[in-house]
ZADO-1210 file (C-alpha; in nm, 4 decimals, padded with zeros to 6 digits):
<atoms>
<atom x="00.0436" y="-01.3334" z="02.1715" code="MET" pos="1"/>
<atom x="00.0659" y="-00.9792" z="02.3061" code="ARG" pos="2"/>
<atom x="00.0077" y="-00.7970" z="01.9770" code="PHE" pos="3"/>
<atom x="-00.3182" y="-00.9876" z="01.9177" code="LEU" pos="4"/>
<atom x="-00.4643" y="-00.8378" z="02.2365" code="GLN" pos="5"/>
<atom x="-00.6374" y="-00.5002" z="02.2239" code="ARG" pos="6"/>
<atom x="-00.6879" y="-00.2122" z="02.4633" code="GLY" pos="7"/>
<atom x="-00.5203" y="-00.1743" z="02.8037" code="VAL" pos="8"/>
<atom x="-00.3478" y="-00.4968" z="02.9107" code="THR" pos="9"/>
<atom x="-00.1330" y="-00.3654" z="03.1991" code="ILE" pos="10"/>
<atom x="-00.2175" y="-00.0826" z="03.4399" code="ALA" pos="11"/>
<atom x="-00.0106" y="-00.0193" z="03.7528" code="ASP" pos="12"/>
<atom x="-00.1826" y="00.2952" z="03.8779" code="ASP" pos="13"/>
<atom x="00.0731" y="00.3453" z="04.1534" code="GLY" pos="14"/>
<atom x="00.3721" y="00.3671" z="03.9211" code="ARG" pos="15"/>
<atom x="00.2349" y="00.4822" z="03.5840" code="ALA" pos="16"/>
<atom x="00.2314" y="00.8538" z="03.4970" code="ALA" pos="17"/>
<atom x="-00.1380" y="00.9425" z="03.4973" code="ALA" pos="18"/>
<atom x="-00.2683" y="01.1407" z="03.2028" code="GLY" pos="19"/>
<atom x="-00.4053" y="01.1190" z="02.8520" code="TYR" pos="20"/>
<atom x="-00.2324" y="00.9641" z="02.5514" code="THR" pos="21"/>
<atom x="-00.2614" y="01.0997" z="02.1975" code="LEU" pos="22"/>
<atom x="-00.2051" y="00.8959" z="01.8814" code="PHE" pos="23"/>
<atom x="-00.3172" y="00.8927" z="01.5186" code="ALA" pos="24"/>
<atom x="-00.3227" y="00.5491" z="01.3476" code="PRO" pos="25"/>
<atom x="-00.1304" y="00.5800" z="01.0226" code="LEU" pos="26"/>
<atom x="-00.3868" y="00.4276" z="00.7889" code="LEU" pos="27"/>
<atom x="-00.6942" y="00.6052" z="00.9232" code="GLN" pos="28"/>
<atom x="-00.8340" y="00.9592" z="00.9421" code="ARG" pos="29"/>
<atom x="-00.8704" y="01.0125" z="01.3148" code="GLU" pos="30"/>
<atom x="-00.6539" y="01.1317" z="01.6033" code="ALA" pos="31"/>
<atom x="-00.7521" y="00.9803" z="01.9377" code="TYR" pos="32"/>
<atom x="-00.6986" y="01.0971" z="02.2951" code="LEU" pos="33"/>
<atom x="-00.7399" y="00.8119" z="02.5447" code="ILE" pos="34"/>
<atom x="-00.7403" y="00.7941" z="02.9243" code="ASP" pos="35"/>
<atom x="-00.5425" y="00.5462" z="03.1326" code="MET" pos="36"/>
<atom x="-00.8217" y="00.2898" z="03.0942" code="ALA" pos="37"/>
<atom x="-00.7926" y="00.3089" z="02.7160" code="GLY" pos="38"/>
<atom x="-01.1236" y="00.4903" z="02.6695" code="GLU" pos="39"/>
<atom x="-01.1421" y="00.7537" z="02.3958" code="VAL" pos="40"/>
<atom x="-01.2160" y="01.0868" z="02.5657" code="VAL" pos="41"/>
<atom x="-01.1713" y="01.3081" z="02.2604" code="HIS" pos="42"/>
<atom x="-01.0957" y="01.2724" z="01.8908" code="GLN" pos="43"/>
<atom x="-01.0371" y="01.4798" z="01.5810" code="TRP" pos="44"/>
<atom x="-01.1492" y="01.3939" z="01.2271" code="ARG" pos="45"/>
<atom x="-00.8635" y="01.4499" z="00.9812" code="LEU" pos="46"/>
<atom x="-00.8896" y="01.5440" z="00.6099" code="PRO" pos="47"/>
<atom x="-00.6623" y="01.2553" z="00.5098" code="GLY" pos="48"/>
<atom x="-00.4500" y="00.9821" z="00.6580" code="GLN" pos="49"/>
<atom x="-00.1699" y="01.1153" z="00.8796" code="PRO" pos="50"/>
<atom x="00.1615" y="01.1835" z="00.7142" code="GLY" pos="51"/>
<atom x="00.2898" y="01.0478" z="01.0436" code="ASN" pos="52"/>
<atom x="00.1460" y="01.1823" z="01.3668" code="TYR" pos="53"/>
<atom x="-00.0337" y="01.4583" z="01.5562" code="ALA" pos="54"/>
<atom x="00.0739" y="01.6608" z="01.8588" code="LYS" pos="55"/>
<atom x="-00.1090" y="01.8899" z="02.0995" code="LEU" pos="56"/>
<atom x="00.0056" y="02.2486" z="02.1427" code="GLN" pos="57"/>
<atom x="00.0071" y="02.4401" z="02.4740" code="PRO" pos="58"/>
<atom x="-00.3106" y="02.6219" z="02.3640" code="ASN" pos="59"/>
<atom x="-00.4910" y="02.2885" z="02.3276" code="GLY" pos="60"/>
<atom x="-00.4871" y="02.2918" z="01.9485" code="ASN" pos="61"/>
<atom x="-00.3836" y="01.9905" z="01.7447" code="LEU" pos="62"/>
<atom x="-00.0934" y="02.0235" z="01.5003" code="LEU" pos="63"/>
<atom x="-00.1085" y="01.7517" z="01.2354" code="VAL" pos="64"/>
<atom x="00.0178" y="01.6700" z="00.8868" code="SER" pos="65"/>
<atom x="-00.1925" y="01.4685" z="00.6433" code="THR" pos="66"/>
<atom x="-00.1245" y="01.3273" z="00.2995" code="TRP" pos="67"/>
<atom x="-00.3283" y="01.4736" z="00.0148" code="MET" pos="68"/>
<atom x="-00.2105" y="01.2397" z="-00.2604" code="GLY" pos="69"/>
<atom x="00.0845" y="01.4493" z="-00.3758" code="GLU" pos="70"/>
<atom x="00.4620" y="01.4378" z="-00.3298" code="GLY" pos="71"/>
<atom x="00.7482" y="01.2432" z="-00.4916" code="PRO" pos="72"/>
<atom x="00.6381" y="00.9055" z="-00.6217" code="GLU" pos="73"/>
<atom x="00.7896" y="00.6063" z="-00.4441" code="GLY" pos="74"/>
<atom x="00.8954" y="00.7852" z="-00.1248" code="LEU" pos="75"/>
<atom x="00.7322" y="00.7029" z="00.2070" code="SER" pos="76"/>
<atom x="00.5876" y="00.9045" z="00.4964" code="ALA" pos="77"/>
<atom x="00.4514" y="01.1823" z="00.2781" code="LYS" pos="78"/>
<atom x="00.2454" y="01.4608" z="00.4307" code="GLY" pos="79"/>
<atom x="00.1870" y="01.7855" z="00.2460" code="GLY" pos="80"/>
<atom x="-00.0960" y="01.9539" z="00.4358" code="LEU" pos="81"/>
<atom x="00.0019" y="02.0844" z="00.7801" code="ILE" pos="82"/>
<atom x="-00.2916" y="02.2105" z="00.9842" code="GLN" pos="83"/>
<atom x="-00.3592" y="02.3464" z="01.3291" code="GLU" pos="84"/>
<atom x="-00.7041" y="02.2413" z="01.4500" code="LEU" pos="85"/>
<atom x="-00.8781" y="02.3776" z="01.7568" code="ASP" pos="86"/>
<atom x="-01.0291" y="02.1490" z="02.0208" code="TRP" pos="87"/>
<atom x="-01.3502" y="02.1216" z="01.8149" code="ASP" pos="88"/>
<atom x="-01.1677" y="02.0358" z="01.4938" code="GLY" pos="89"/>
<atom x="-01.1926" y="02.3740" z="01.3236" code="ASN" pos="90"/>
<atom x="-00.8970" y="02.4729" z="01.1040" code="VAL" pos="91"/>
<atom x="-00.7267" y="02.7797" z="01.2500" code="VAL" pos="92"/>
<atom x="-00.4098" y="02.7685" z="01.0358" code="TRP" pos="93"/>
<atom x="-00.2714" y="02.5622" z="00.7503" code="GLU" pos="94"/>
<atom x="00.0276" y="02.5403" z="00.5200" code="TYR" pos="95"/>
<atom x="00.0884" y="02.3271" z="00.2104" code="ARG" pos="96"/>
<atom x="00.4077" y="02.1809" z="00.0682" code="ASP" pos="97"/>
<atom x="00.3574" y="01.8643" z="-00.1412" code="PRO" pos="98"/>
<atom x="00.7143" y="01.7552" z="-00.0604" code="ASN" pos="99"/>
<atom x="00.6698" y="01.7767" z="00.3180" code="GLN" pos="100"/>
<atom x="00.7367" y="01.4496" z="00.4964" code="HIS" pos="101"/>
<atom x="00.7705" y="01.2907" z="00.8407" code="HIS" pos="102"/>
<atom x="00.8152" y="01.5693" z="01.0955" code="ASP" pos="103"/>
<atom x="00.7083" y="01.9239" z="01.1828" code="PHE" pos="104"/>
<atom x="00.7133" y="02.1453" z="01.4921" code="HIS" pos="105"/>
<atom x="00.5883" y="02.4811" z="01.6087" code="ARG" pos="106"/>
<atom x="00.8868" y="02.6838" z="01.7300" code="LEU" pos="107"/>
<atom x="00.8850" y="02.9126" z="02.0366" code="PRO" pos="108"/>
<atom x="00.8712" y="03.2164" z="01.8040" code="ASN" pos="109"/>
<atom x="00.5471" y="03.0863" z="01.6492" code="GLY" pos="110"/>
<atom x="00.7077" y="02.9781" z="01.3233" code="ASN" pos="111"/>
<atom x="00.6778" y="02.6268" z="01.1822" code="LEU" pos="112"/>
<atom x="00.9756" y="02.4056" z="01.0995" code="ILE" pos="113"/>
<atom x="00.9324" y="02.0910" z="00.8919" code="TYR" pos="114"/>
<atom x="01.1050" y="01.8322" z="00.6741" code="LEU" pos="115"/>
<atom x="01.0772" y="01.8425" z="00.2957" code="SER" pos="116"/>
<atom x="01.2421" y="01.6792" z="-00.0073" code="TRP" pos="117"/>
<atom x="01.4360" y="01.8394" z="-00.2898" code="GLU" pos="118"/>
<atom x="01.6187" y="01.6775" z="-00.5795" code="LEU" pos="119"/>
<atom x="01.9910" y="01.6960" z="-00.5132" code="MET" pos="120"/>
<atom x="02.2144" y="01.8686" z="-00.7697" code="PRO" pos="121"/>
<atom x="02.3730" y="01.6142" z="-01.0031" code="ARG" pos="122"/>
<atom x="02.7220" y="01.6786" z="-00.8685" code="ALA" pos="123"/>
<atom x="02.6076" y="01.6089" z="-00.5124" code="ALA" pos="124"/>
<atom x="02.4017" y="01.3037" z="-00.6138" code="ALA" pos="125"/>
<atom x="02.7068" y="01.1564" z="-00.7895" code="ALA" pos="126"/>
<atom x="02.8872" y="01.1512" z="-00.4537" code="ARG" pos="127"/>
<atom x="02.6256" y="00.9342" z="-00.2806" code="VAL" pos="128"/>
<atom x="02.7566" y="00.5919" z="-00.1826" code="ARG" pos="129"/>
<atom x="02.5903" y="00.2710" z="-00.0693" code="GLY" pos="130"/>
<atom x="02.2373" y="00.1466" z="-00.1082" code="GLY" pos="131"/>
<atom x="02.1204" y="-00.1877" z="-00.2379" code="GLY" pos="132"/>
<atom x="01.9956" y="-00.3007" z="-00.5736" code="ALA" pos="133"/>
<atom x="01.7938" y="-00.0394" z="-00.7584" code="GLY" pos="134"/>
<atom x="01.8781" y="00.2715" z="-00.9539" code="ALA" pos="135"/>
<atom x="01.8239" y="00.6311" z="-00.8589" code="GLU" pos="136"/>
<atom x="01.4701" y="00.7644" z="-00.8432" code="HIS" pos="137"/>
<atom x="01.2621" y="00.7724" z="-01.1594" code="ALA" pos="138"/>
<atom x="01.2550" y="01.1519" z="-01.1377" code="ALA" pos="139"/>
<atom x="01.6126" y="01.1451" z="-01.2624" code="GLY" pos="140"/>
<atom x="01.8230" y="01.1708" z="-00.9532" code="GLY" pos="141"/>
<atom x="01.8305" y="01.1367" z="-00.5758" code="ILE" pos="142"/>
<atom x="01.6033" y="01.3246" z="-00.3381" code="TRP" pos="143"/>
<atom x="01.7714" y="01.4891" z="-00.0401" code="GLY" pos="144"/>
<atom x="01.6367" y="01.6168" z="00.2889" code="ASP" pos="145"/>
<atom x="01.5517" y="01.9843" z="00.3203" code="LEU" pos="146"/>
<atom x="01.4590" y="02.1616" z="00.6450" code="LEU" pos="147"/>
<atom x="01.2266" y="02.4583" z="00.6069" code="VAL" pos="148"/>
<atom x="01.1076" y="02.7233" z="00.8525" code="GLU" pos="149"/>
<atom x="00.8059" y="02.9373" z="00.7645" code="VAL" pos="150"/>
<atom x="00.6383" y="03.2217" z="00.9524" code="ASN" pos="151"/>
<atom x="00.2670" y="03.2610" z="01.0276" code="ALA" pos="152"/>
<atom x="00.2119" y="03.4079" z="00.6810" code="ALA" pos="153"/>
<atom x="00.3645" y="03.1008" z="00.5185" code="GLY" pos="154"/>
<atom x="00.6796" y="03.2820" z="00.4094" code="GLU" pos="155"/>
<atom x="01.0048" y="03.0843" z="00.4122" code="LYS" pos="156"/>
<atom x="01.2556" y="03.2384" z="00.6518" code="VAL" pos="157"/>
<atom x="01.5201" y="02.9614" z="00.6723" code="TRP" pos="158"/>
<atom x="01.6280" y="02.6517" z="00.4778" code="GLU" pos="159"/>
<atom x="01.8928" y="02.3844" z="00.5342" code="TRP" pos="160"/>
<atom x="01.9968" y="02.1169" z="00.2824" code="ARG" pos="161"/>
<atom x="02.1657" y="01.8029" z="00.4095" code="ILE" pos="162"/>
<atom x="02.4023" y="01.7653" z="00.1135" code="TRP" pos="163"/>
<atom x="02.5460" y="02.1120" z="00.1731" code="GLU" pos="164"/>
<atom x="02.6530" y="02.0349" z="00.5311" code="HIS" pos="165"/>
<atom x="02.7316" y="01.6625" z="00.5446" code="VAL" pos="166"/>
<atom x="03.0381" y="01.4936" z="00.3970" code="GLU" pos="167"/>
<atom x="02.8360" y="01.2773" z="00.1603" code="ILE" pos="168"/>
<atom x="03.1028" y="01.0128" z="00.1012" code="GLU" pos="169"/>
<atom x="03.1318" y="00.9553" z="00.4769" code="ASP" pos="170"/>
<atom x="02.7646" y="00.8588" z="00.5051" code="HIS" pos="171"/>
<atom x="02.6785" y="00.5694" z="00.2723" code="PRO" pos="172"/>
<atom x="02.3158" y="00.4593" z="00.2502" code="ILE" pos="173"/>
<atom x="02.2305" y="00.1375" z="00.4383" code="MET" pos="174"/>
<atom x="02.2832" y="-00.1655" z="00.2137" code="HIS" pos="175"/>
<atom x="01.9195" y="-00.2759" z="00.2540" code="ILE" pos="176"/>
<atom x="01.7861" y="00.0553" z="00.1175" code="LYS" pos="177"/>
<atom x="01.7549" y="00.1765" z="-00.2410" code="ASN" pos="178"/>
<atom x="01.9159" y="00.4921" z="-00.3766" code="ARG" pos="179"/>
<atom x="01.5977" y="00.6980" z="-00.4183" code="HIS" pos="180"/>
<atom x="01.6879" y="00.9400" z="-00.1393" code="GLU" pos="181"/>
<atom x="01.9879" y="01.0510" z="00.0629" code="PHE" pos="182"/>
<atom x="01.9182" y="01.0647" z="00.4336" code="GLY" pos="183"/>
<atom x="01.5527" y="00.9752" z="00.4801" code="HIS" pos="184"/>
<atom x="01.5294" y="01.2079" z="00.7787" code="ALA" pos="185"/>
<atom x="01.2399" y="01.1106" z="01.0036" code="ASN" pos="186"/>
<atom x="01.2946" y="01.3551" z="01.2908" code="THR" pos="187"/>
<atom x="01.3663" y="01.7215" z="01.3446" code="ILE" pos="188"/>
<atom x="01.3906" y="01.8141" z="01.7109" code="ALA" pos="189"/>
<atom x="01.4039" y="02.1747" z="01.8338" code="PRO" pos="190"/>
<atom x="01.6562" y="02.1622" z="02.1210" code="MET" pos="191"/>
<atom x="01.6630" y="02.5229" z="02.2374" code="GLY" pos="192"/>
<atom x="01.9405" y="02.7798" z="02.2000" code="ASP" pos="193"/>
<atom x="01.9013" y="02.7769" z="01.8220" code="GLY" pos="194"/>
<atom x="01.9788" y="02.4060" z="01.7899" code="ARG" pos="195"/>
<atom x="01.7839" y="02.1625" z="01.5727" code="ILE" pos="196"/>
<atom x="01.8325" y="01.7850" z="01.5982" code="GLY" pos="197"/>
<atom x="01.7970" y="01.5653" z="01.2909" code="ILE" pos="198"/>
<atom x="01.7760" y="01.1852" z="01.2584" code="CYS" pos="199"/>
<atom x="01.8370" y="01.0051" z="00.9272" code="CYS" pos="200"/>
<atom x="01.7141" y="00.6463" z="00.9095" code="ARG" pos="201"/>
<atom x="01.9010" y="00.5383" z="00.5964" code="CYS" pos="202"/>
<atom x="02.2333" y="00.6680" z="00.7296" code="LEU" pos="203"/>
<atom x="02.2058" y="00.5393" z="01.0911" code="ASP" pos="204"/>
<atom x="02.2980" y="00.8949" z="01.1816" code="TRP" pos="205"/>
<atom x="02.1887" y="01.1815" z="01.4047" code="VAL" pos="206"/>
<atom x="02.3144" y="01.5370" z="01.4099" code="GLY" pos="207"/>
<atom x="02.2570" y="01.8713" z="01.5774" code="VAL" pos="208"/>
<atom x="02.2410" y="02.1845" z="01.3618" code="ILE" pos="209"/>
<atom x="02.3298" y="02.5345" z="01.4735" code="ASP" pos="210"/>
<atom x="02.0474" y="02.7151" z="01.3003" code="GLN" pos="211"/>
<atom x="02.2243" y="03.0516" z="01.2728" code="GLU" pos="212"/>
<atom x="02.5333" y="02.9182" z="01.0952" code="SER" pos="213"/>
<atom x="02.3904" y="02.5971" z="00.9502" code="GLY" pos="214"/>
<atom x="02.6891" y="02.4065" z="01.0860" code="ASP" pos="215"/>
<atom x="02.6641" y="02.0643" z="01.2427" code="LEU" pos="216"/>
<atom x="02.7777" y="02.0957" z="01.6034" code="ILE" pos="217"/>
<atom x="02.7233" y="01.7291" z="01.6905" code="TYR" pos="218"/>
<atom x="02.7114" y="01.4078" z="01.4867" code="GLN" pos="219"/>
<atom x="02.6905" y="01.0386" z="01.5664" code="ARG" pos="220"/>
<atom x="02.6779" y="00.7389" z="01.3339" code="HIS" pos="221"/>
<atom x="02.5791" y="00.4078" z="01.4919" code="GLU" pos="222"/>
<atom x="02.5050" y="00.1098" z="01.2603" code="PRO" pos="223"/>
<atom x="02.3612" y="-00.0941" z="01.5489" code="ASP" pos="224"/>
<atom x="02.0693" y="00.1519" z="01.5655" code="TRP" pos="225"/>
<atom x="01.9398" y="-00.0015" z="01.2413" code="GLY" pos="226"/>
<atom x="01.7381" y="00.2911" z="01.1029" code="GLY" pos="227"/>
<atom x="01.6682" y="00.4998" z="01.4163" code="PRO" pos="228"/>
<atom x="01.3727" y="00.7301" z="01.4877" code="HIS" pos="229"/>
<atom x="01.2648" y="01.0072" z="01.7247" code="ASP" pos="230"/>
<atom x="01.6015" y="01.1597" z="01.8193" code="PHE" pos="231"/>
<atom x="01.5507" y="01.4154" z="02.0987" code="GLN" pos="232"/>
<atom x="01.7087" y="01.6001" z="02.3874" code="ILE" pos="233"/>
<atom x="01.6006" y="01.5341" z="02.7466" code="LEU" pos="234"/>
<atom x="01.5700" y="01.7854" z="03.0296" code="GLU" pos="235"/>
<atom x="01.8940" y="01.6488" z="03.1774" code="ASN" pos="236"/>
<atom x="02.0799" y="01.7368" z="02.8556" code="GLY" pos="237"/>
<atom x="02.1212" y="01.3760" z="02.7428" code="ASN" pos="238"/>
<atom x="02.0021" y="01.2504" z="02.4044" code="TYR" pos="239"/>
<atom x="01.7422" y="00.9788" z="02.3438" code="LEU" pos="240"/>
<atom x="01.6640" y="00.7729" z="02.0342" code="VAL" pos="241"/>
<atom x="01.4433" y="00.4823" z="01.9311" code="PHE" pos="242"/>
<atom x="01.6873" y="00.2301" z="01.7830" code="ALA" pos="243"/>
<atom x="01.4761" y="00.0171" z="01.5476" code="ASN" pos="244"/>
<atom x="01.7662" y="-00.2232" z="01.4866" code="ARG" pos="245"/>
<atom x="01.6298" y="-00.3314" z="01.1506" code="ASN" pos="246"/>
<atom x="01.8276" y="-00.6330" z="01.0230" code="ALA" pos="247"/>
<atom x="02.0471" y="-00.6366" z="01.3367" code="GLN" pos="248"/>
<atom x="02.1242" y="-00.9286" z="01.5662" code="MET" pos="249"/>
<atom x="02.0173" y="-01.0147" z="01.8256" code="PRO" pos="250"/>
<atom x="01.6619" y="-00.9337" z="01.7164" code="ARG" pos="251"/>
<atom x="01.4819" y="-00.6542" z="01.8951" code="GLY" pos="252"/>
<atom x="01.4525" y="-00.2766" z="01.9122" code="SER" pos="253"/>
<atom x="01.5791" y="-00.0696" z="02.2026" code="LYS" pos="254"/>
<atom x="01.5602" y="00.2789" z="02.3523" code="ILE" pos="255"/>
<atom x="01.8999" y="00.4424" z="02.4080" code="VAL" pos="256"/>
<atom x="01.9844" y="00.7417" z="02.6269" code="GLU" pos="257"/>
<atom x="02.3401" y="00.8718" z="02.6104" code="TRP" pos="258"/>
<atom x="02.5573" y="01.1637" z="02.7116" code="SER" pos="259"/>
<atom x="02.6474" y="01.3809" z="02.4102" code="PRO" pos="260"/>
<atom x="02.9752" y="01.4757" z="02.5802" code="GLY" pos="261"/>
<atom x="03.1076" y="01.1198" z="02.5851" code="THR" pos="262"/>
<atom x="02.8624" y="00.9217" z="02.3660" code="ASP" pos="263"/>
<atom x="02.8418" y="00.6742" z="02.6541" code="GLU" pos="264"/>
<atom x="02.5085" y="00.5012" z="02.7115" code="THR" pos="265"/>
<atom x="02.3548" y="00.5978" z="03.0467" code="VAL" pos="266"/>
<atom x="02.0256" y="00.4062" z="03.0092" code="TRP" pos="267"/>
<atom x="01.8637" y="00.1688" z="02.7631" code="GLU" pos="268"/>
<atom x="01.5574" y="-00.0484" z="02.7392" code="TYR" pos="269"/>
<atom x="01.5352" y="-00.3875" z="02.5660" code="TRP" pos="270"/>
<atom x="01.2535" y="-00.6390" z="02.5633" code="GLY" pos="271"/>
<atom x="01.3018" y="-00.9584" z="02.7645" code="ASN" pos="272"/>
<atom x="01.3653" y="-01.1622" z="02.5589" code="PRO" pos="273"/>
<atom x="01.4759" y="-00.8965" z="02.3141" code="SER" pos="274"/>
<atom x="01.2551" y="-01.0081" z="02.0236" code="HIS" pos="275"/>
<atom x="00.9398" y="-00.9342" z="02.2275" code="THR" pos="276"/>
<atom x="01.0028" y="-00.5622" z="02.1638" code="PHE" pos="277"/>
<atom x="01.0720" y="-00.5243" z="01.7935" code="ASP" pos="278"/>
<atom x="00.9621" y="-00.2622" z="01.5409" code="SER" pos="279"/>
<atom x="01.1771" y="-00.2386" z="01.2309" code="HIS" pos="280"/>
<atom x="01.0290" y="00.0960" z="01.1218" code="PHE" pos="281"/>
<atom x="00.8498" y="00.4096" z="01.2545" code="ILE" pos="282"/>
<atom x="00.8151" y="00.4258" z="01.6416" code="SER" pos="283"/>
<atom x="00.9286" y="00.6625" z="01.9161" code="GLY" pos="284"/>
<atom x="00.9611" y="00.7359" z="02.2870" code="ALA" pos="285"/>
<atom x="00.8791" y="01.0098" z="02.5375" code="GLN" pos="286"/>
<atom x="01.0445" y="01.0657" z="02.8756" code="ARG" pos="287"/>
<atom x="00.7667" y="01.1381" z="03.1262" code="LEU" pos="288"/>
<atom x="00.7683" y="01.3710" z="03.4258" code="ALA" pos="289"/>
<atom x="00.7945" y="01.0828" z="03.6758" code="ASN" pos="290"/>
<atom x="01.1078" y="00.9471" z="03.5039" code="GLY" pos="291"/>
<atom x="00.9287" y="00.6669" z="03.3217" code="ASN" pos="292"/>
<atom x="00.9420" y="00.6361" z="02.9437" code="THR" pos="293"/>
<atom x="00.6394" y="00.6029" z="02.7141" code="LEU" pos="294"/>
<atom x="00.7311" y="00.3858" z="02.4154" code="ILE" pos="295"/>
<atom x="00.5481" y="00.3599" z="02.0839" code="CYS" pos="296"/>
<atom x="00.6250" y="00.0217" z="01.9257" code="GLU" pos="297"/>
<atom x="00.4857" y="00.1403" z="01.5966" code="GLY" pos="298"/>
<atom x="00.4683" y="-00.1791" z="01.3916" code="LEU" pos="299"/>
<atom x="00.2256" y="-00.3385" z="01.6367" code="TRP" pos="300"/>
<atom x="00.0312" y="-00.0295" z="01.7436" code="GLY" pos="301"/>
<atom x="00.1585" y="-00.0975" z="02.0952" code="ARG" pos="302"/>
<atom x="00.2039" y="00.1863" z="02.3460" code="LEU" pos="303"/>
<atom x="00.3649" y="00.1021" z="02.6783" code="PHE" pos="304"/>
<atom x="00.5294" y="00.2755" z="02.9724" code="GLU" pos="305"/>
<atom x="00.8410" y="00.1454" z="03.1442" code="VAL" pos="306"/>
<atom x="01.0211" y="00.2468" z="03.4633" code="THR" pos="307"/>
<atom x="01.3919" y="00.3247" z="03.4740" code="SER" pos="308"/>
<atom x="01.4361" y="-00.0348" z="03.5916" code="GLY" pos="309"/>
<atom x="01.2559" y="-00.1703" z="03.2864" code="GLY" pos="310"/>
<atom x="00.9251" y="-00.2695" z="03.4502" code="ASP" pos="311"/>
<atom x="00.6198" y="-00.2306" z="03.2270" code="ILE" pos="312"/>
<atom x="00.3609" y="-00.0331" z="03.4270" code="VAL" pos="313"/>
<atom x="00.1091" y="00.0472" z="03.1508" code="TRP" pos="314"/>
<atom x="00.0396" y="-00.1105" z="02.8142" code="GLU" pos="315"/>
<atom x="-00.2155" y="-00.0456" z="02.5414" code="TYR" pos="316"/>
<atom x="-00.2538" y="-00.2101" z="02.2012" code="ILE" pos="317"/>
<atom x="-00.4550" y="-00.0051" z="01.9549" code="SER" pos="318"/>
<atom x="-00.7884" y="-00.1614" z="01.8546" code="PRO" pos="319"/>
<atom x="-00.8130" y="00.0685" z="01.5524" code="PHE" pos="320"/>
<atom x="-00.7101" y="-00.1389" z="01.2523" code="THR" pos="321"/>
<atom x="-00.7187" y="-00.1080" z="00.8740" code="SER" pos="322"/>
<atom x="-00.6981" y="-00.4023" z="00.6364" code="ASN" pos="323"/>
<atom x="-00.4326" y="-00.2899" z="00.3919" code="GLU" pos="324"/>
<atom x="-00.0946" y="-00.3748" z="00.2511" code="THR" pos="325"/>
<atom x="00.1695" y="-00.1527" z="00.4091" code="LYS" pos="326"/>
<atom x="00.5359" y="-00.2181" z="00.3410" code="GLY" pos="327"/>
<atom x="00.6255" y="-00.5721" z="00.4455" code="GLN" pos="328"/>
<atom x="00.2852" y="-00.6626" z="00.5894" code="SER" pos="329"/>
<atom x="-00.0760" y="-00.7080" z="00.4840" code="THR" pos="330"/>
<atom x="-00.4005" y="-00.7557" z="00.6724" code="GLY" pos="331"/>
<atom x="-00.5445" y="-00.5840" z="00.9799" code="ASP" pos="332"/>
<atom x="-00.2809" y="-00.3280" z="01.0768" code="GLN" pos="333"/>
<atom x="-00.2726" y="-00.0804" z="01.3643" code="SER" pos="334"/>
<atom x="00.0557" y="00.1007" z="01.2960" code="THR" pos="335"/>
<atom x="00.1319" y="00.4166" z="01.4960" code="ILE" pos="336"/>
<atom x="00.4219" y="00.6506" z="01.4227" code="PHE" pos="337"/>
<atom x="00.4430" y="00.8321" z="01.7590" code="ARG" pos="338"/>
<atom x="00.2347" y="00.8851" z="02.0715" code="ALA" pos="339"/>
<atom x="00.2388" y="01.1485" z="02.3446" code="TYR" pos="340"/>
<atom x="00.1197" y="01.1498" z="02.7081" code="ARG" pos="341"/>
<atom x="-00.0223" y="01.4701" z="02.8614" code="TYR" pos="342"/>
<atom x="-00.0948" y="01.5198" z="03.2311" code="ALA" pos="343"/>
<atom x="-00.4475" y="01.6245" z="03.3281" code="ALA" pos="344"/>
<atom x="-00.3186" y="01.9614" z="03.4534" code="ASP" pos="345"/>
<atom x="-00.0902" y="02.0247" z="03.1539" code="SER" pos="346"/>
<atom x="-00.1517" y="02.3350" z="02.9370" code="PRO" pos="347"/>
<atom x="-00.2549" y="02.1052" z="02.6530" code="GLU" pos="348"/>
<atom x="-00.5357" y="01.9385" z="02.8525" code="ILE" pos="349"/>
<atom x="-00.6245" y="02.1477" z="03.1594" code="ALA" pos="350"/>
<atom x="-00.9933" y="02.2387" z="03.1744" code="GLY" pos="351"/>
<atom x="-01.0772" y="02.0881" z="02.8362" code="ARG" pos="352"/>
<atom x="-01.2135" y="01.7526" z="02.9539" code="LEU" pos="353"/>
<atom x="-01.5143" y="01.7176" z="03.1806" code="GLY" pos="354"/>
</atoms>
């Protein structure tokens, strides 16, 4: 079975996008940079297990969020400590928010934008529909998603609350989820021109925020996505998402690219058969410079690259496992939230590896 293999299992050097791949196993305290042969060429020791992932910056530093044991009880994907580490692992900047979760990005102006939680006002929480068995959160209400931007000094310069901009009744929580939180945003995506993308797993919904006004200038709800992740804009202006398709039939996740002007699908990737590519939670994708797509099938710790025609030209299954109970599984797990490929001559890598 593919997920029981480890390391590089497929390598088509002629068609794969050469470079180095970064990932941080969720249940460990390391971020790894591997070459196309799967060899670790650099790594960073982290102060805690990743809140979700790590990402290189153009200056070669690592931006990462780790969980320090704080945050709302019962909610998943908690971070709390956001740090920028230099190539040697030294802390050059950090910011703390115990309610930070899932995603974070350095903006072109040098500020940081990230996801946080805040208890919704009672009047807003009373409008929330849907969700399965289970009452509101033990804290006495429903947590909602909050976007926060801070400057280099750690001062808040912008906030956005989902319940103030979304018609709550129009977005019921998925029936297989509890009512502890409204939204469960897992992605914020700076899109340029003052636009910020947001993806909410429990609503099967993505949106684009005009940061100046706070208004939503694009929205799409698609139940077939089944708890999507990693909503983003591509260089061609199209949108891309990892559709987990949790509890959907036929079984299997997929990657969907569509035109925001028409909402028509222009490209998608399924497994063949579909159940051979299937991650009901976490996961993501990255469009590479050669037109291929790097996919993180998070449940299995599987990273693989596909062509536009769907051919797998590189595949790696993480050998870094932790024996723990995580969600619906127990035992030796190698879960990965996201992964990123960097070319050897990219600003993030150039001149830093011998």
